[in-house]
Each structure stands twice: as C-alpha cells, then as structure tokens.
N, C-alpha and C positions, 0 to 999 in steps of 0.2 A: 590463449591466457586474458585475465581482465586487462584493460588497458588504463592506465593514468592520464588525466587531461591535459598535464604539464605543456605538452606536445601540438596541443591542436589550438588554431589560430581564437583568439577573442573574440565575442562577438560585442559591437558596441554598445555602451552602455544605455543608451536612450533606447535601442533594441531590447535590451533584455528585460528594461521595465515595461514596456508595453507587451512584450511575451507573458512576463510575470500575471500584469494584470489580468490580461487576457483569458490565460490558464486558470488560474485562479478563482478567480469572479465565474468563470464557467461551471468548474469542479462544485462551488458552494453552493451554486442556484441547482445543479443538475443532481448532485446527490443528495437526496431526503437525510436529513440530519446532520448536515456535515460536519459542524462545528462538534455537537454532541458527541460526533463518531470517534472524532479527534479527543475529545477530553474523557470517553472510556475510555478508547484507547490506555491512553496514559492512565489512567487510574490501574487499569490492571498490571502494567508494569511499575507505578509505585507501592501497590500494594505486595509486587512479590521481590520485587528488586534489592537489593544493598544499596548505601550512597552510593558507592564508587562500582561502576558496570561498565561492560562491554558490551556494545549492541549491534546488530546486524541488522540494516534495513534494506527489504530487499524489495526493491522498485521505487525509489523515492521522488521521481517524479520531478518537479519544481523546487522539492526541499522544503515543501509546508510541514507536514511532518517533523523533518530534523529538525526547524526550528521550534516545534510545540516541546518535541520530547527533549533538543536541548538545554532548553531556557526554563525547563523545568528543573533542571539539576544540572548544578557545575559540574558535576564531578564524573556526567555520562561521558562515553566515546563514542564513536560511530566510524562504521564502516559502511557506506551506502553503493550499493552495486544493479546499475540501470543498464541496458541494452543501449539507449537512445542517448547520443554523445550531446545533441541539442538539448535535451532536459535536464541532463548534468552540467550542460555550463550556465542554467539557468542556477541549477539549486546551488551551483559556485558560486555565483552573484548574489543569492538569497544568503550566503553563507557568511559574504563577506562582510555585507550589510549589517547581518545579526553577532558580527564579532564571533564567531563560531569555528571560523578556518580552521582554526588550533586544533578542535577535539572530534572534525567531521574529514574522515576523506572518502573522495568519493571514484568509483571507476567504474570503467566501462566494461559489460559483459553478462555474463549470467552466474547465479550461486554456483550451477556445479564447476564452472570455472574457477570457483578460488580454492587454496589451500586447505585441505584437510587436517594439518596440522595444527588451527589455531580456532581456536574455540570459542564462541562466544556465550555473554551468559542472559541473552533474550535474543530473539527477532523479532520482527515484523514484516507483514506482509499485508498494504493498506489498497486496496481496489486493484489488485493485478491477477490473480489468479482465474478470475475471468475469461481473460486475454489468452489464456494458454490452453490449445488444444488440448479436450479430453483425455485422450490417450498419452500424453506428458505430463499430467497435473499429478500423477504419483509420484513421477520422478523430480517433477519440481519443489512438493512438499519433502520427499526426502532429502535433497540436498541441501534443503535447510535443515533437517531434525541432525544431518549426519555433522553440522558444524556447532552443535551448540553442546555444553555442557550438558550431564543429566540433572534431570529437574528444573531447568532453564524453561521460563515461557515464553508463550509464541504467541503471537495476536494476530489474527489472519482475519482482513474483511474482506468480505468478495459479494458480488451477487448470488443471491441463492435462491434462484426460482427456476423450473423449467419449462423449455420454449413450449408450444403449442398447447399448454397446461391450462385445467381450468381455474387454478388459482392468476397465472401471469393474463387472462384474459379481464377476469376480475379484479388486477390491479392495476390496470392500465387506464380506465377511467379515472381512477383515484392519482395514479403517477399525473397525467395531463391536465387535472385539476390544481395537485400540487403546484404544476411546473407555471401555470397559470396564474397562481396567489402569491408565488414569488418572482414571478416577473421575468420568466426565462423566456427570451422571444421566442417568436413562431418558428424561425429558421433553426432555430439551435434544437428546439425539439423535433424539429426532422432528422437531423445529424444525430441527435441521442437514440433515437426510435432505428434511423437506419443502420446504425454503427451496433445496436445491439444485435438486428436481423443479420446483419453481413458479418462481422468482425469478433462479436463474443460469444463464449461458451460457456455459459452458464450453468451450475447444477445442482437439484434439490437439498436442502438439508440433509436427508439420509445417506446421500452420497457423497456429502462434505464431509461428515464425520467419519465414514465407513475410512474414507481416504486418509485423513487426521490419522486414524489407528496403523492402519497400515503402513505410513509411513513413520511410527515410532512414537507417537503421543498419544497421552492417556489423560484423566481430567478433565474433559472439554468439559467447557458451560459457553454457553450464550448469553452474550453480553450487553448486545447490543442489536436491534431493527430499525433498519428506515425503509419500510416499504419492502420493495424487492432486495434489498442489500441487509446483508448480515453479519455479523460479529462474532468471533469465536475467541475462547481464550485456552490454552492446551498446554502440556507441560511434557516435555522431554522425555521420556520412560527413561 
C-alpha cells in the first residue's frame, strides 16, 4: 500500500533547498529541451482537460512538473506517487513554497498500489519509464491506464532509443556537444552516460507505441523530441 509522508521526519530547510538546486539544475542541463518538454506536456493537458480536473502524476520526483501544472490551472488537483521518500520530501517542500500543498497529495509507492476505484481525468509520466525493466513496462502502463477515466489523456515522456543501435552511436556525439554547449560539467556527463549504461532500460519508438496500445491507449501522437528523449500524447480507450 502507498504510504503518506506525515510520519516521516522532516529534512532541514537548508538541506532541502540545496537538494532542489542540485537536482533541478542537473535535470535542466542533462535533458535536451527540458523547459520545452514541460511546456509541451502542459499544452497537451490544457488542450484536452476541462477547467476542473484530477490528475495522476507518476514519478513526480522533486516536484518541478507539479509546480508547472499546478500554477497553470488553479482548479486542477493532483496525486503524485513515487517510490522515493527523499524525492517526495523535496517535492513536499516545493509544494509549500509555491502554495500548492492544498491541491497536491503525495504518496510513497507505485501506481499499482493505488486503489482502482478512484479514476483520474489525466495522467503524466515524465522521464520515469526508462528506469523500469523491459519485462515490467507493460504492467507499468497498464497500472496507469486502469486508473483513468475513458478518453482521459496520458502524457508519456521517456528515453526513446535502442541501446547498441546505429541511431544511438550517431546521437552520442551530438549529445556530448549539446551538454558541452549548455555547460554540463564533465563529471556529470560521465554520470549520465554511466547511468544510461547501467540502470536505464530504454526502448525505440515502435516498441513504446506497441506497449501503449497493449495497455489500453489509443490515438497516440508524438508531441516532443529532444534528441534521445520522446514525448507522446495518448488517450485511454
């Protein structure tokens, strides 16, 4: 069962602020088109959601996505679910800073732990699915689909490339040049590449589309490309 954060000891404010700055700046530099990615994700939801809506945010991390969505529409409410208690502590602090705590509920756990009798008007999963082993990706997407109203929009952003592929070999020099241009430190570059090689399980676009369809999504369009990152808008069947 998902856990609420109320019983967890608080992190000191100065430590939280330091972690926010570290994680947010690292993500902004490492992910190509980071700001555009969030803007386009928001645009997809603004285009298809009513003024009042309940959204499921899968893997909110430090809460950057929740802030962007929450400030865009004051009548949207959110449930953010993430397995990392530390990340959720940071997100909780950020919600308070942006006066969003009354509209954002954060729980520690996984989507498949959430009750199935509460359905949401939309869902997002941004830069999460590539961390999930390939054998578990369909279950991951199904767990989201099962908690959405029919026709609800779903925004998925994930790495979209096949390891050991010619496409990736061609992309790596471009990525390296991009990271140098935006000022990503050399050590951080090495960490990103090492993480990709050891802990990330990306899929090419064709496989992602197939999994979305198997999980019960339709009318799938690609709305964003950032070198090796792709974003898709889909709708619950």
